[in-house]
C-alpha positions in Angstrom: 178.0 276.5 -54.5 180.6 273.7 -54.0 180.0 270.7 -56.2 179.0 267.6 -54.2 180.8 265.3 -56.8 184.1 266.3 -58.3 185.8 264.1 -60.8 189.2 265.0 -62.3 191.1 263.0 -65.0 189.5 259.8 -63.9 191.2 256.8 -65.6 190.8 253.1 -65.3 193.0 250.5 -67.1 192.4 246.7 -67.2 195.3 244.3 -67.8 194.1 241.6 -70.2 195.8 238.5 -71.5 195.1 237.5 -75.1 194.9 233.8 -75.0 196.1 231.6 -77.9 194.0 228.8 -79.3 194.5 225.1 -78.6 196.7 223.1 -76.2 199.9 224.3 -77.7 198.8 227.9 -77.5 197.9 227.4 -73.8 201.4 226.1 -73.1 203.0 229.1 -74.8 200.7 231.4 -72.8 202.2 229.9 -69.6 205.6 231.2 -70.4 205.0 234.0 -72.9 201.6 235.6 -72.2 200.4 238.3 -74.6 199.4 241.2 -72.4 197.2 244.0 -73.4 196.0 247.2 -71.6 192.4 248.1 -72.0 191.5 251.6 -71.1 187.9 251.5 -69.9 187.7 255.1 -68.7 190.0 257.7 -70.1 190.6 261.0 -68.2 186.9 261.7 -67.4 186.2 265.0 -65.6 183.0 266.6 -64.4 181.3 268.3 -61.5 177.8 267.7 -60.1 176.0 270.2 -57.9 173.9 269.2 -54.9 170.3 268.3 -55.9 171.2 267.8 -59.6 169.8 264.8 -61.5 172.3 263.9 -64.2 172.0 261.2 -66.9 175.2 259.4 -67.6 174.8 257.5 -70.8 176.7 255.6 -73.4 176.6 252.4 -75.5 177.6 249.0 -74.1 181.3 249.0 -73.2 181.5 252.8 -73.2 182.7 253.0 -69.6 179.5 253.9 -67.7 179.5 251.0 -65.2 183.3 251.3 -64.6 182.9 255.0 -63.8 180.0 254.3 -61.4 182.0 251.5 -59.7 184.8 254.0 -59.0 182.3 256.7 -57.8 180.8 254.2 -55.4 184.2 253.0 -54.2 183.9 249.5 -55.6 186.9 250.0 -57.9 190.1 252.0 -57.4 191.1 254.1 -60.4 194.4 253.8 -62.2 194.8 257.5 -61.9 192.8 260.6 -61.4 190.8 262.0 -58.4 187.2 261.7 -57.1 185.6 263.3 -54.1 181.9 262.9 -53.2 180.8 265.1 -50.4 184.5 265.7 -49.5 185.2 262.0 -49.2 187.4 259.8 -51.4 185.1 256.7 -52.2 187.8 254.0 -52.1 189.8 255.4 -49.2 187.1 256.3 -46.7 184.7 253.6 -47.7 182.9 252.9 -44.4 182.2 256.6 -43.8 181.4 257.1 -47.4 178.8 254.4 -47.8 176.7 256.1 -45.1 176.2 259.1 -47.5 175.3 257.2 -50.7 172.6 254.9 -52.0 172.7 252.6 -55.0 170.1 250.7 -57.1 171.1 248.3 -59.7 168.2 247.1 -61.9 169.5 243.6 -62.3 170.2 243.0 -58.6 168.5 243.5 -55.3 170.0 244.5 -51.9 167.0 242.9 -50.1 167.2 239.5 -48.6 165.4 237.1 -50.9 163.6 234.9 -48.4 162.8 237.5 -45.8 159.7 239.7 -45.7 160.4 243.2 -47.1 159.9 244.8 -43.7 162.5 242.5 -42.1 165.0 243.5 -44.8 164.3 247.2 -44.0 164.8 246.4 -40.3 168.2 244.9 -41.0 169.2 247.9 -43.1 168.0 250.2 -40.3 170.5 248.5 -37.9 173.3 248.4 -40.5 173.1 252.1 -41.1 172.2 252.9 -37.5 169.0 254.8 -38.5 167.2 256.0 -35.4 163.5 255.2 -34.8 162.1 258.6 -35.6 164.0 258.9 -38.9 163.0 255.3 -39.8 159.3 256.0 -39.2 159.5 259.3 -41.1 161.2 257.6 -44.1 158.8 254.7 -44.2 155.9 257.1 -44.1 157.4 259.0 -47.1 158.0 255.8 -49.0 154.4 254.6 -48.4 153.0 257.9 -49.6 155.1 258.0 -52.7 155.6 254.4 -53.6 152.6 252.6 -51.9 154.8 249.8 -50.4 152.6 249.2 -47.4 150.5 246.6 -49.1 153.4 244.2 -49.7 155.7 245.0 -46.8 155.0 241.6 -45.2 155.6 239.5 -48.3 158.9 237.7 -49.0 161.0 239.5 -51.5 161.0 236.5 -53.8 157.2 236.8 -54.2 157.2 240.4 -55.3 156.7 241.4 -58.9 159.5 243.2 -60.7 157.8 246.6 -60.3 157.1 246.0 -56.6 160.7 244.8 -56.0 162.1 247.9 -57.7 160.0 250.2 -55.5 161.3 248.4 -52.4 164.9 248.6 -53.7 164.5 252.4 -54.2 163.2 252.7 -50.6 166.0 250.5 -49.2 168.6 252.7 -51.0 167.2 255.8 -49.5 166.3 254.5 -46.0 169.4 256.1 -44.4 168.8 259.5 -46.1 171.9 259.5 -48.3 173.0 262.7 -50.0 173.8 260.9 -53.3 171.9 258.2 -55.2 173.4 256.1 -58.0 170.9 254.4 -60.3 171.9 251.8 -62.8 169.0 250.8 -65.1 166.3 251.4 -62.4 163.4 250.8 -64.9 164.8 247.8 -66.8 162.0 245.3 -67.5 159.3 247.5 -66.0 156.0 248.2 -67.8 154.8 251.7 -68.6 153.0 252.1 -65.3 156.0 250.8 -63.3 158.3 253.2 -65.1 156.0 256.1 -64.5 155.8 255.3 -60.8 159.6 255.2 -60.5 160.1 258.4 -62.4 157.5 260.2 -60.3 159.1 259.0 -57.0 162.5 260.2 -58.1 161.2 263.6 -58.9 159.4 263.8 -55.5 162.4 262.5 -53.4 164.8 265.0 -55.1 162.4 267.9 -54.4 161.7 266.9 -50.8 165.1 265.7 -49.7 167.5 267.3 -52.1 169.1 264.0 -53.1 171.7 264.2 -55.9 171.1 261.5 -58.5 173.3 260.0 -61.2 171.3 257.9 -63.6 172.8 255.4 -66.1 170.3 253.8 -68.4 169.7 252.6 -72.0 166.1 253.8 -71.7 166.5 257.3 -72.9 162.9 258.0 -72.0 164.1 258.0 -68.4 166.7 260.6 -69.3 164.2 262.8 -71.1 161.6 262.6 -68.2 164.1 263.0 -65.3 167.2 264.8 -66.3 168.0 268.4 -67.5 171.7 267.6 -67.9 173.2 264.6 -69.7 176.8 263.3 -69.9 177.6 261.1 -72.9 180.5 258.8 -72.7 181.9 256.7 -75.6 185.1 254.6 -75.6 185.9 255.9 -72.1 185.9 259.5 -73.1 183.2 262.2 -72.4 181.9 263.5 -75.7 179.1 265.7 -74.4 178.3 267.3 -71.0 175.4 269.8 -70.9 171.7 270.3 -70.9 169.3 268.3 -73.2 168.3 271.5 -75.1 172.0 272.1 -75.8 172.3 268.5 -77.1 169.5 269.1 -79.5 171.0 272.3 -80.7 174.3 270.5 -81.3 172.5 268.4 -83.9 170.8 271.5 -85.4 167.6 271.2 -83.3 165.8 269.0 -85.9 162.0 269.1 -86.2 159.7 266.7 -87.8 156.6 268.0 -89.6 153.7 265.7 -90.3 150.9 266.9 -92.7 147.4 265.6 -93.3 146.1 267.2 -96.6 142.6 267.4 -98.0 143.8 266.7 -101.5 146.5 264.3 -102.5 149.8 265.7 -103.7 153.3 264.3 -104.3 156.4 264.9 -102.2 157.9 266.4 -105.3 155.1 269.0 -105.4 155.7 269.8 -101.7 159.3 270.2 -102.4 158.5 272.8 -105.1 156.1 274.6 -102.7 158.9 274.9 -100.1 161.7 275.3 -102.6 163.2 278.3 -100.9 163.2 276.7 -97.5 165.6 274.0 -96.3 162.9 271.3 -95.7 163.6 267.6 -96.6 160.5 265.7 -97.6 160.1 261.9 -97.5 159.3 260.5 -100.9 155.6 259.5 -101.4 152.2 260.5 -102.7 148.8 260.9 -101.1 147.3 262.8 -98.2 149.9 262.2 -95.5 153.5 263.5 -95.7 156.5 263.9 -93.4 159.3 266.5 -93.7 162.2 267.5 -91.5 164.0 270.8 -91.0 166.4 272.4 -88.6 165.4 275.3 -86.3 168.8 277.0 -86.7 168.1 277.3 -90.4 164.3 278.1 -90.5 161.5 278.5 -88.0 158.4 276.3 -87.9 156.2 279.4 -88.5 157.9 280.1 -91.8 157.5 276.5 -93.0 153.8 276.3 -91.9 153.0 279.7 -93.5 154.3 278.6 -96.9 152.5 275.2 -96.8 149.1 276.6 -95.6 149.1 279.2 -98.3 150.0 276.7 -101.0 147.7 273.7 -100.3 144.7 272.6 -98.3 145.8 271.3 -94.9 143.5 269.2 -92.8 146.0 268.7 -89.9 149.6 269.3 -89.1 151.9 268.3 -86.3 155.4 269.5 -85.2 157.5 267.2 -83.1 161.1 267.0 -82.0 162.8 263.7 -82.6 163.1 261.3 -79.6 166.3 261.7 -77.5 167.3 258.3 -78.8 167.7 259.7 -82.3 169.7 262.7 -81.0 172.1 260.5 -79.1 172.5 258.1 -82.1 173.6 261.1 -84.2 176.2 262.1 -81.6 177.6 258.5 -81.7 177.7 258.6 -85.5 179.5 262.0 -85.4 182.1 260.6 -82.9 182.7 257.5 -85.1 183.0 259.5 -88.3 185.4 261.9 -86.5 187.7 259.0 -85.5 187.6 257.3 -89.0 
């Protein structure tokens, strides 16, 4: 299958001037400015298939937003190539924007003082959506997002969760093939996040929309995306499935024990001496240890512990995706130092 998004050696440089301090420094800068080239995105390449939902993540300043701005046609790259659905975003912008939708968590594309339904009416005209398609999409949005109850309220009177639901509907009103999401759940409570996540799953399954998601809430990535691309200092450092990402860090597992009789971590260490398990220091009934699945299985560790001491309860859990990504960042920094 032909990828819907193809990115090859995408690079974006910014020309900066390092200003000197004080009045004298300002005068010198007029005649002898100190110029510097900042490479925000450095030869990034990837393909995305139709219907994929991909997490594009990185720390602040990693190059995420610059990449998305080039993919949406807002910025022109310094070098490299991008095609989305066979179109070059910054060259065929008018035709291209009919095929994409975008949601930015900090901004709204709705008109602040108009009722929500009036904003949708304007977008219908802008994108030349026919009446049948408009009614069909609005019915879908009401079924999945429940927006009917506040369609006639001004946008400025909506709660953050209500506005985000309306922004998602607005971005998908013209049935785009690709949806770009930048922090779509920022500031939302648990219920609001769950509503957005459920909607994105449904709309991808029903309409086959391809989604690129950038977020600092890695819970979104874990719930929505099978594939993740990690960018740091403008370079891609990982591109693959979440399970592969876990395996890259040894597939760590955390074991929590509740014992019937108190023991020390030193005693647990002796009990599991032949197994590569790291126990947190402590004494009492509750203990935590960590091991890597590529070195030992959970069944082997549990068998040794159950045979050696009286266990009331035990729990195996993989670390949160936040911890996995943090380890990748640390590995990158240590590799560069």
